[in-house]
Steps between C-alpha positions, in 0.01 A plus 500: 500500500280807474222499242340821371161451335413798282127495419467809286227616486398527133555842353751590772824488296546122530618470140756777554618319811539173306690678219733651756571166668566321171747769393694454823447130563867399470621779728236422759587131497864580573378687807288207617158598364311276255172579323200299380293712263182424297696330220594237762198495730255452211707246309429205729707582808179595683265295283155455654536792742353768272167326452184684609410351844141434392618301197763278661463133410666200662759504221570870568543426869751226426691730265501766768644261758775395261573868434538563874747214520685632197522845659638362825763302311607806301521702823734239650718489188520880486603513864773241438623711208552800727179693432411708805175651372250392237249735338182350353297757309170439321184709552280216374568314825274756664229453238452578134407845379204376295364302795486822701293666228270198463439490873500882527714460810864565593677161517206324665678161525845616608492298822378181330772529237794570730414246767601230251857635512535477877675160505750610235636777724511301824837532671599818315470861599236654273442863412206605278518816293188676372477821302165680502354795312192719501195287405381717211843463338520128576159425347568729204818303426307171512219633278743651249672163459167341425419760235842456339431127476181568306233510769234768526552815700344488848147625550366707785367192683843336513664822614238536775563145621877549503456818701269348760663157531590455867855364476786744545875458537470455875280196443755352259778550756296328769451207261875474444563483873225242542647275232867538601497607866874454554594738217608860540294721268647819352272740309601801293315747274533467123479875464838550670689193377388450137837615362714363785531121460827499694320650800221246462757219514654656809161508674427145389830348613589727789839600360655699215676352196773638276614491133178593322458515124290787364165387360166659416360594839140475377473203269125463453301820506123512492354518148455849358161611363641467147593139563160429650335654196710287266415186695126571511484615137321820600563817690652468843250348746309773678701776340362752749704327771829544318729762650867558428542183293349290775176306498293519818160325477394589857311825539563759770262340751654155452846643549395684814376178659800293392751756619327526837529123542866512401560765766344263752736224386800729534390620843461139612848413372663806655335416833674161503257284300397321821843337502435319170739698280777757495433812293788661307377809317840626381419854605802715594543513874508843665833611637531450874427812702799681643564410861399774739765649724448363852434741785814556704477565870728763645521309823729210585750596234826316527801393302278314255295809420139581591272213589211426264159530656287186447206535270182543706296272276751220564486561873120480499510183287751336737298605799184353354680171433629489858152569632363203306795279599483566872124493545407865457514772763686424819325580822821648631624763256852467644523144363336573165705397197358792303711809453407809691348781305336283236154525646270236642670170559222299343171353598442256776 
């Protein structure tokens, strides 16, 4: 059975994705896809596996081992029931949002958290899905949630630390591969897929699914300045940073640094991510260029029409390969395997 582990991240349309899966759970199950969402993962099914690694006690470790056994048993039962793929989705498996703010680091214990799940997935094909977004938007989402829950607006010192903290998305992806080396990792940008949960599921599972019910494509938007003001009992935090009904605590210099780092992450992903992950940006692909009309020789025409002249670049490439294969230039040009007219046969 194939298992797809969707890790979020926070603020990257995870709630919309969960809403979409719940609305279509019955239809997906008929097609062989089952889902385990936070209402299941946090209700005891994975008990002991969400604990902060630095706070794990012996009792937590025992609970975690029982949870791994419980997961393996449920995988076997699902497979016997005809389930071909199982989606497990919970961004807290990667780390909690508030822990990131407390540590002023981007999922600093991702590897230590996920390595505890390794035994649960043994014997199954595992694919990990991760959605990422620009850091200034990610941290703004986390900070806005804190303000809504009654905490103070961030000061300049905290914003400076979040801007200069060394961990970026590429470091998180390396941690995922370190913890679960056998897993395939698929990464996509929040900015392109926030309103496309069906496409996210397709990337996560590797196939498309049918019979979708219409639901709100964006279930949990970031708090508006008015909501932040109501929660804090004052004017919107740092009202000067509010533009177009959106709160942005980072100033222009912070944003410049964070966006530059995000561009580095994207460049690393587009270049292959060192083989750790597959990048799916959802950008429309350019139409293939029209094939050029081949040059037709007027010589050697026959019943089949004019003969196509071989492309010179291909001739040179083949000649170079032959030169390497047969030891370079032949001392006797009559026995050289390199075509005449190409140039030097090679180097001795």
